[in-house]
N, C-alpha and C positions, 0 to 999 in steps of 0.2 A: 352196859351203857357207858357212854363216854360224854364228858362235859368239857366245854371250852368256854372261855370268857373273852370278851372284847374290852380290854381295859381302856381303849380310846373312847368307847361309848359310855362307860360307867359314869354315873352322876353321884356316886358315894351315898346313896340313900340308906344302905345297910340292910335292905330287905333280904338280901341273900344270906347274910349272917344270921338274921333273926329266924329264918326258916331252915337253914342247914349249916349250923356252926361247925360241924365236923367236915364239911366240904369247902366252905368259903371263910375267908378272913378279909380284913381291910388293912391297907397300909397305914401305918401310924401317921405319916406326914400329910397325906391328902385324902385318906379314906377310900381310895380306889380298891376295887375287889382284887383279891388274890385267891388263886385256886390251890387248895391244900392236897388234892389227890389227882392222879392221872386217870384212873379208871374207878368208876363207882362200884361199890359193893351193893348187893341186892337190897340190903336194908337202908341204903341211902337214896334209892330211886325216888320214892314218893316225896321226901323232903326237898330233894334237888329240883324236881319238877315244880313243886310249889314255889321254890325260890325263883326259878326261871319265869314263872307266870307272874310273880309279884314284882319283878324287876321293871321299874318305870322306863329304863333306857333300852330294854330288850338286849342287854349285853351278855346274857347267859344262854348258851345253846346246848341242848341235850340231844344226843343221837344214839342209835343202836350201835354197839361195837361191831366191827367187821371181823 
C-alpha cells in the first residue's frame, strides 16, 4: 500500500499522529502533517487506514501499490 498526504488540505488536528505515529508526524512550526514513509509495511496498513478515516480534512490518501 502507498500513502500520500495533501499538506494544503491539512488542518493540523493531529489525528494522523494519534493513530499512526510511525507513519505520520507534524511540522513543529504549524502542525501540518508530514509523511515519514514512502511505502507502508503490512503492519502499518490498519493504523494508516484509521488515520485516513479520522482526518477531518480528508488530507490522507491510501491506495494499493502498483
